[in-house]
C-alpha positions in Angstrom: 31.2 -25.1 -8.3 32.0 -25.5 -11.9 31.7 -22.1 -13.9 32.4 -21.5 -17.4 33.0 -17.9 -18.7 32.2 -16.5 -22.2 34.3 -13.6 -23.5 33.4 -11.0 -26.0 36.3 -8.3 -26.9 38.3 -9.6 -24.0 35.6 -9.0 -21.5 33.6 -11.5 -19.8 30.1 -11.5 -21.3 28.3 -14.5 -20.0 28.9 -16.9 -17.0 27.6 -20.4 -17.5 26.8 -22.5 -14.3 25.0 -25.7 -13.5 21.5 -25.8 -13.4 21.4 -27.0 -9.8 23.8 -24.1 -8.8 21.5 -21.8 -10.8 18.3 -23.1 -8.9 20.3 -22.6 -5.4 21.2 -19.1 -6.4 17.6 -18.2 -7.0 16.5 -19.8 -3.8 19.1 -17.7 -2.1 17.9 -14.6 -3.7 14.2 -15.2 -2.9 15.4 -16.0 0.7 17.3 -12.6 0.8 14.4 -10.6 -0.5 12.1 -12.3 2.1 14.6 -11.5 4.9 14.8 -7.8 3.5 11.0 -7.4 3.5 10.7 -8.8 7.2 13.3 -6.4 8.3 11.7 -3.4 6.4 8.5 -4.3 8.1 10.0 -4.8 11.3 11.5 -1.3 11.0 8.3 0.3 10.0 6.7 -1.0 13.1 9.3 0.0 15.3 9.2 3.6 13.9 5.2 3.4 14.7 4.6 3.5 10.9 0.9 2.3 10.1 0.6 -0.7 8.4 -2.9 -1.3 6.8 -4.3 -4.7 6.4 -4.6 -6.3 2.8 -8.3 -6.3 3.0 -8.2 -2.2 3.1 -5.6 -2.0 0.1 -7.7 -4.4 -2.0 -10.7 -2.5 -1.5 -9.0 0.8 -2.5 -7.5 -1.0 -5.5 -10.9 -2.5 -6.7 -12.2 1.2 -6.8 -14.5 1.2 -3.6 -15.0 4.7 -2.2 -11.8 5.7 -0.2 -13.8 7.5 2.4 -16.1 4.8 3.1 -13.1 2.1 3.1 -11.3 4.4 5.5 -14.2 5.2 7.7 -15.1 1.4 8.0 -11.5 0.5 8.8 -11.3 3.1 11.5 -14.5 2.0 13.1 -16.6 5.0 12.7 -20.2 5.4 11.9 -21.3 7.8 9.2 -22.6 10.1 12.0 -19.4 9.7 14.1 -17.1 10.7 11.0 -19.5 13.6 9.9 -19.5 14.9 13.5 -15.4 14.7 13.4 -15.4 16.5 10.1 -18.3 19.0 11.0 -20.3 18.0 8.1 -23.8 16.7 7.9 -24.4 12.9 7.8 -26.4 13.2 4.6 -23.4 15.0 2.9 -21.1 12.2 4.0 -23.4 9.7 2.5 -23.5 11.4 -0.7 -19.7 11.5 -0.8 -19.5 7.8 -0.1 -22.1 7.0 -2.7 -20.4 9.3 -5.3 -23.5 11.3 -5.8 -21.5 14.6 -4.8 -17.8 15.6 -5.1 -16.6 17.2 -2.0 -15.3 20.6 -1.6 -11.3 20.6 -0.9 -11.9 21.8 2.4 -14.4 19.1 3.2 -12.1 16.4 2.0 -9.4 17.9 4.0 -11.3 17.8 7.2 -12.5 14.2 6.3 -8.8 13.4 5.8 -7.8 14.9 9.0 -10.8 13.1 11.2 -9.7 9.5 9.5 -5.9 10.5 10.2 -5.0 9.9 6.4 -3.6 12.1 3.8 -5.9 14.4 1.6 -4.7 11.8 -1.3 -6.1 8.8 0.5 -9.8 10.2 0.7 -9.9 11.4 -3.0 -11.5 9.1 -5.4 -9.4 8.4 -8.5 
């Protein structure tokens, strides 16, 4: 590889490489990033860390009600989740529609029933 260095105050400040070599380095860095991402995902799976589908992440990012998103992802009906959280189905429906704000204790019960953190069920 042909490399040219440019110094400033006696220290190497810049390195100039042929464009083809530059492209090869970029490709190698992208491959390395992909390998690291794969290794990280694999270690998370081995550690039994839950990975959620992009569909769930996008729904949350799009501002959908987090309780509803997590309930549907977990496969619960409103009645099943209400029973697990020991609240009424109408109350859960109002929380999901945004007509009511839940008390901290209620949101904690819902988070526990959905096996997510408190922050995961609080609408931002």
